C-alpha positions as a Markdown table, in Angstrom:
| # | Residue | x | y | z |
|---|---|---|---|---|
| 1 | Met | 88.9 | 127.8 | 63.2 |
| 2 | Asp | 86.9 | 125.1 | 65.5 |
| 3 | Lys | 87.2 | 126.4 | 68.9 |
| 4 | Asp | 86.0 | 123.2 | 70.4 |
| 5 | Leu | 89.4 | 122.1 | 71.7 |
| 6 | Ala | 88.1 | 120.6 | 74.9 |
| 7 | Arg | 85.1 | 118.9 | 76.4 |
| 8 | Ser | 83.5 | 118.7 | 79.5 |
| 9 | Leu | 83.5 | 115.8 | 81.9 |
| 10 | Lys | 80.0 | 115.8 | 83.5 |
| 11 | Gly | 78.4 | 112.8 | 82.7 |
| 12 | Leu | 81.5 | 111.0 | 81.6 |
| 13 | Arg | 81.2 | 107.1 | 82.8 |
| 14 | Val | 84.6 | 106.2 | 84.0 |
| 15 | Leu | 86.1 | 103.0 | 85.6 |
| 16 | Ile | 89.0 | 103.8 | 88.0 |
| 17 | Thr | 91.4 | 100.9 | 89.2 |
| 18 | Gly | 93.0 | 101.9 | 92.3 |
| 19 | Gly | 90.7 | 104.5 | 93.0 |
| 20 | Thr | 90.9 | 104.3 | 96.7 |
| 21 | Thr | 94.5 | 105.8 | 97.4 |
| 22 | Gly | 97.2 | 107.8 | 95.7 |
| 23 | Ile | 96.9 | 109.0 | 92.1 |
| 24 | Gly | 93.7 | 106.8 | 91.5 |
| 25 | Arg | 91.9 | 108.5 | 94.6 |
| 26 | Ala | 93.0 | 112.1 | 93.5 |
| 27 | Ala | 91.6 | 111.3 | 90.1 |
| 28 | Phe | 88.5 | 109.8 | 91.4 |
| 29 | Leu | 87.7 | 113.2 | 93.5 |
| 30 | Ala | 88.7 | 115.3 | 91.0 |
| 31 | Leu | 86.3 | 113.7 | 88.5 |
| 32 | Ala | 83.6 | 113.5 | 91.0 |
| 33 | Arg | 83.9 | 117.3 | 91.5 |
| 34 | Glu | 83.7 | 117.3 | 87.7 |
| 35 | Gly | 80.4 | 115.7 | 87.9 |
| 36 | Ala | 81.5 | 112.5 | 86.0 |
| 37 | Gln | 79.8 | 109.3 | 86.7 |
| 38 | Leu | 82.0 | 107.0 | 88.7 |
| 39 | Phe | 82.9 | 103.2 | 89.5 |
| 40 | Thr | 86.1 | 102.3 | 91.1 |
| 41 | Ile | 87.7 | 99.4 | 92.9 |
| 42 | Gly | 90.5 | 98.8 | 95.7 |
| 43 | Arg | 91.5 | 95.8 | 97.6 |
| 44 | Glu | 91.1 | 97.6 | 101.1 |
| 45 | Ala | 87.6 | 98.2 | 102.8 |
| 46 | Glu | 88.5 | 101.2 | 104.8 |
| 47 | Pro | 90.3 | 103.3 | 102.1 |
| 48 | Leu | 87.2 | 102.7 | 99.8 |
| 49 | Thr | 84.5 | 103.8 | 102.0 |
| 50 | Glu | 86.5 | 106.7 | 103.0 |
| 51 | Thr | 87.0 | 107.7 | 99.3 |
| 52 | Leu | 83.2 | 107.2 | 98.5 |
| 53 | Gln | 82.5 | 109.5 | 101.5 |
| 54 | Leu | 84.7 | 112.1 | 100.4 |
| 55 | Ala | 83.2 | 112.0 | 96.8 |
| 56 | Gly | 79.6 | 112.3 | 98.4 |
| 57 | Leu | 78.7 | 108.9 | 96.5 |
| 58 | Asp | 76.8 | 106.0 | 97.6 |
| 59 | Glu | 78.7 | 102.8 | 98.2 |
| 60 | Gly | 77.5 | 101.5 | 94.7 |
| 61 | Ala | 80.0 | 103.5 | 93.1 |
| 62 | Gly | 82.5 | 101.2 | 94.2 |
| 63 | Met | 83.8 | 97.6 | 95.5 |
| 64 | Asn | 86.5 | 95.8 | 96.9 |
| 65 | Ala | 88.4 | 93.9 | 94.4 |
| 66 | Asp | 92.2 | 92.8 | 93.7 |
| 67 | Val | 93.2 | 93.6 | 90.1 |
| 68 | Ala | 95.5 | 90.6 | 90.0 |
| 69 | Cys | 92.8 | 88.2 | 90.6 |
| 70 | Arg | 91.8 | 86.7 | 87.3 |
| 71 | Asn | 88.0 | 86.0 | 88.8 |
| 72 | Asp | 87.6 | 89.6 | 90.1 |
| 73 | Val | 87.5 | 90.8 | 86.5 |
| 74 | Glu | 84.2 | 89.8 | 85.2 |
| 75 | Arg | 82.8 | 90.6 | 88.5 |
| 76 | Val | 83.9 | 94.1 | 88.5 |
| 77 | Phe | 82.9 | 94.7 | 85.0 |
| 78 | Ala | 79.5 | 93.2 | 85.7 |
| 79 | Ala | 79.1 | 95.9 | 88.9 |
| 80 | Ala | 80.6 | 98.6 | 86.4 |
| 81 | Asp | 78.1 | 97.9 | 83.9 |
| 82 | Ala | 75.2 | 97.8 | 86.0 |
| 83 | Arg | 76.4 | 101.1 | 87.6 |
| 84 | Leu | 77.4 | 102.9 | 84.7 |
| 85 | Gly | 75.4 | 101.6 | 81.8 |
| 86 | Glu | 78.5 | 102.2 | 79.4 |
| 87 | Ile | 82.0 | 102.8 | 80.2 |
| 88 | Asp | 83.5 | 105.8 | 78.3 |
| 89 | Ala | 86.8 | 105.8 | 80.0 |
| 90 | Leu | 89.1 | 103.5 | 81.9 |
| 91 | Ile | 91.7 | 104.8 | 84.2 |
| 92 | Ser | 93.8 | 102.2 | 85.2 |
| 93 | Cys | 96.2 | 103.2 | 88.3 |
| 94 | Ala | 96.1 | 100.1 | 90.5 |
| 95 | Ala | 100.0 | 99.1 | 91.1 |
| 96 | Leu | 102.6 | 98.1 | 93.6 |
| 97 | Gly | 106.1 | 98.8 | 94.6 |
| 98 | Ala | 108.5 | 96.2 | 94.7 |
| 99 | Gln | 111.9 | 95.6 | 95.8 |
| 100 | Pro | 115.1 | 94.0 | 93.5 |
| 101 | Leu | 114.0 | 90.7 | 92.1 |
| 102 | His | 116.8 | 88.9 | 94.3 |
| 103 | Glu | 115.5 | 90.4 | 97.5 |
| 104 | Met | 111.5 | 89.2 | 96.8 |
| 105 | Ala | 110.3 | 86.0 | 97.4 |
| 106 | Asp | 109.0 | 84.2 | 94.0 |
| 107 | Glu | 105.3 | 84.8 | 95.0 |
| 108 | Asp | 105.9 | 88.3 | 95.9 |
| 109 | Trp | 107.6 | 89.5 | 92.7 |
| 110 | Arg | 104.7 | 87.4 | 90.6 |
| 111 | Tyr | 102.1 | 89.3 | 92.3 |
| 112 | Val | 103.6 | 92.6 | 91.6 |
| 113 | Val | 103.7 | 91.6 | 88.0 |
| 114 | Glu | 100.2 | 90.5 | 88.2 |
| 115 | Thr | 99.0 | 93.7 | 89.6 |
| 116 | Asn | 101.2 | 96.2 | 87.5 |
| 117 | Leu | 101.1 | 94.4 | 84.2 |
| 118 | Val | 98.6 | 91.8 | 83.6 |
| 119 | Gly | 96.1 | 93.6 | 85.9 |
| 120 | Thr | 96.3 | 96.6 | 83.2 |
| 121 | Leu | 96.1 | 94.5 | 80.6 |
| 122 | Ala | 93.0 | 92.7 | 82.0 |
| 123 | Tyr | 91.2 | 95.6 | 82.7 |
| 124 | Ala | 92.2 | 97.1 | 79.3 |
| 125 | Arg | 90.5 | 94.1 | 77.5 |
| 126 | Gly | 87.5 | 94.2 | 79.7 |
| 127 | Ala | 86.9 | 97.9 | 78.7 |
| 128 | Leu | 88.0 | 97.5 | 74.9 |
| 129 | Asp | 85.1 | 94.8 | 74.9 |
| 130 | Arg | 82.9 | 97.5 | 75.6 |
| 131 | Met | 84.2 | 100.2 | 73.5 |
| 132 | Leu | 85.0 | 98.7 | 70.3 |
| 133 | Pro | 81.4 | 98.0 | 69.3 |
| 134 | Arg | 80.6 | 101.6 | 69.7 |
| 135 | Gln | 83.9 | 102.9 | 68.4 |
| 136 | Lys | 84.4 | 105.1 | 71.3 |
| 137 | Gly | 86.6 | 105.4 | 74.5 |
| 138 | His | 89.4 | 106.2 | 76.2 |
| 139 | Leu | 91.9 | 104.0 | 78.2 |
| 140 | Val | 94.2 | 106.2 | 80.4 |
| 141 | Leu | 97.0 | 104.2 | 82.0 |
| 142 | Val | 99.3 | 105.2 | 84.6 |
| 143 | Ser | 102.7 | 104.1 | 84.2 |
| 144 | Ser | 106.1 | 105.7 | 85.4 |
| 145 | Ile | 109.3 | 107.5 | 84.4 |
| 146 | Ser | 110.9 | 104.3 | 86.0 |
| 147 | Pro | 111.6 | 102.3 | 82.7 |
| 148 | Asp | 113.8 | 105.4 | 81.9 |
| 149 | Ile | 115.3 | 106.4 | 85.1 |
| 150 | Lys | 116.2 | 102.6 | 86.0 |
| 151 | Ala | 116.7 | 103.6 | 89.4 |
| 152 | Arg | 118.5 | 100.7 | 91.6 |
| 153 | Gly | 116.1 | 98.9 | 93.7 |
| 154 | Glu | 113.6 | 99.0 | 90.5 |
| 155 | Ser | 114.0 | 96.1 | 88.5 |
| 156 | Val | 110.7 | 94.5 | 89.0 |
| 157 | Tyr | 108.7 | 97.9 | 89.0 |
| 158 | Ser | 110.6 | 99.0 | 86.0 |
| 159 | Ala | 109.7 | 95.9 | 84.1 |
| 160 | Thr | 106.0 | 96.1 | 84.8 |
| 161 | Lys | 105.9 | 99.8 | 83.9 |
| 162 | Ala | 108.1 | 99.1 | 80.7 |
| 163 | Gly | 105.7 | 96.6 | 79.5 |
| 164 | Ile | 102.6 | 99.0 | 80.2 |
| 165 | Asn | 104.4 | 101.4 | 77.9 |
| 166 | Ala | 104.8 | 99.2 | 75.0 |
| 167 | Phe | 101.6 | 97.6 | 75.5 |
| 168 | Ala | 99.9 | 101.2 | 75.2 |
| 169 | Met | 102.0 | 102.4 | 72.1 |
| 170 | Thr | 101.6 | 99.4 | 70.1 |
| 171 | Leu | 97.8 | 99.0 | 71.0 |
| 172 | Arg | 97.2 | 102.5 | 69.6 |
| 173 | Lys | 98.2 | 101.7 | 66.2 |
| 174 | Glu | 95.8 | 98.6 | 66.6 |
| 175 | Ile | 93.0 | 100.5 | 67.9 |
| 176 | Gly | 93.4 | 104.1 | 66.6 |
| 177 | His | 91.4 | 103.8 | 63.2 |
| 178 | Lys | 88.5 | 102.7 | 65.9 |
| 179 | Ser | 88.3 | 106.2 | 67.4 |
| 180 | Ile | 89.3 | 104.8 | 70.8 |
| 181 | Arg | 92.2 | 106.7 | 72.4 |
| 182 | Val | 95.3 | 105.6 | 74.5 |
| 183 | Thr | 97.0 | 107.7 | 77.1 |
| 184 | Val | 99.9 | 106.8 | 79.0 |
| 185 | Ile | 100.8 | 109.1 | 82.1 |
| 186 | Glu | 104.5 | 108.5 | 83.3 |
| 187 | Pro | 104.5 | 110.4 | 86.8 |
| 188 | Gly | 107.9 | 110.8 | 88.6 |
| 189 | Ser | 108.0 | 110.8 | 92.4 |
| 190 | Val | 104.8 | 111.5 | 93.9 |
| 191 | Gly | 103.8 | 111.7 | 97.4 |
| 192 | Thr | 101.9 | 108.5 | 97.9 |
| 193 | Asp | 101.4 | 105.3 | 100.2 |
| 194 | Met | 103.8 | 103.4 | 97.4 |
| 195 | Gln | 106.6 | 105.8 | 98.6 |
| 196 | Glu | 108.8 | 105.0 | 101.3 |
| 197 | Gly | 109.1 | 107.7 | 104.1 |
| 198 | Ser | 106.7 | 109.0 | 106.8 |
| 199 | Ala | 104.0 | 111.5 | 105.6 |
| 200 | Glu | 106.0 | 114.2 | 106.9 |
| 201 | Glu | 109.3 | 113.0 | 104.9 |
| 202 | Gln | 107.2 | 113.1 | 101.7 |
| 203 | Arg | 105.8 | 116.6 | 102.5 |
| 204 | Thr | 109.3 | 118.0 | 103.2 |
| 205 | Ala | 110.3 | 116.3 | 99.6 |
| 206 | Ile | 107.1 | 117.9 | 98.0 |
| 207 | Glu | 108.4 | 121.3 | 99.6 |
| 208 | Arg | 111.9 | 120.7 | 98.2 |
| 209 | Gly | 110.3 | 120.1 | 94.7 |
| 210 | Glu | 111.4 | 116.4 | 95.0 |
| 211 | Met | 108.1 | 115.1 | 94.9 |
| 212 | Leu | 104.7 | 115.9 | 93.4 |
| 213 | Phe | 101.2 | 116.0 | 95.1 |
| 214 | Ala | 99.0 | 113.1 | 93.5 |
| 215 | Glu | 96.6 | 115.8 | 92.7 |
| 216 | Glu | 99.0 | 117.3 | 90.3 |
| 217 | Val | 99.1 | 114.2 | 88.3 |
| 218 | Ala | 95.3 | 113.6 | 88.7 |
| 219 | Glu | 95.4 | 117.2 | 87.0 |
| 220 | Gly | 97.5 | 115.7 | 84.1 |
| 221 | Ile | 94.9 | 112.8 | 84.0 |
| 222 | Leu | 92.0 | 115.4 | 83.6 |
| 223 | Phe | 93.5 | 117.1 | 80.7 |
| 224 | Ala | 94.0 | 113.9 | 78.7 |
| 225 | Leu | 90.6 | 113.1 | 79.0 |
| 226 | Thr | 89.2 | 116.6 | 78.1 |
| 227 | Arg | 91.0 | 117.2 | 75.0 |
| 228 | Ser | 88.7 | 117.0 | 72.1 |
| 229 | Pro | 88.0 | 113.5 | 70.3 |
| 230 | Arg | 90.7 | 114.4 | 67.3 |
| 231 | Cys | 93.2 | 114.6 | 70.1 |
| 232 | Asp | 95.0 | 111.8 | 71.6 |
| 233 | Val | 97.1 | 112.8 | 74.4 |
| 234 | Ser | 99.6 | 109.5 | 73.9 |
| 235 | Leu | 102.0 | 110.2 | 76.4 |
| 236 | Leu | 102.4 | 112.9 | 79.4 |
| 237 | Arg | 105.4 | 112.8 | 81.4 |
| 238 | Met | 105.2 | 114.8 | 84.6 |
| 239 | Glu | 108.3 | 115.1 | 87.2 |
| 240 | Pro | 108.8 | 117.6 | 90.3 |
| 241 | Ile | 111.3 | 120.2 | 89.4 |
| 242 | Arg | 114.2 | 118.2 | 91.3 |
| 243 | Gln | 113.2 | 114.6 | 90.1 |
| 244 | Lys | 116.0 | 112.3 | 91.4 |
| 245 | Thr | 117.3 | 110.3 | 88.4 |
| 246 | Ala | 119.4 | 107.3 | 90.3 |
């Protein structure tokens, strides 16, 4: 039997959106420890600088950009191409929380949709433009269990994540024969800046098993990336042991 069931991440060329906070940042730092070659984007300058310093990487490993901005897409991929040469994997983490639709201004809910859903598709398209000619690559899209839970107050957020799920599952059928893998990560409640509540309240929730550390979800991302080219982890759902369902 072939024992080559996993692969090293050393040298893997990875673009991460939203890699300066939350799950994206945890994944970025974990991949840096594994020796991957990385490029990330985030909206704010200070978290980007801090993340690169923690990873021990120079400022060329990231840039400030907004995934909701159409004009930023070409700029980001040009910088990623210059840094990495090729892109072996895209990890799409950039996302915003939201309030119920009827409690949001029109421009605010549209911005959430542009960030969470349209931004995911735009960066998947940019990555595929580079992966399809090589017939090699991996898209890892961070979604949520929210489309299944349908918790009150998450109508806009759930809609964007449901869109990501449908997109990814259909895309796999469209490009699987090109040896490009598509993984959806569905976290439950995670202690990040997207969550309501103070850092202390989140720590208490984590201790009670009501939230996960972002680093735990990052481990799930690394698991998907390290499978052999034969194996596509199409869906990985990760929940705290006491996940709230309403």
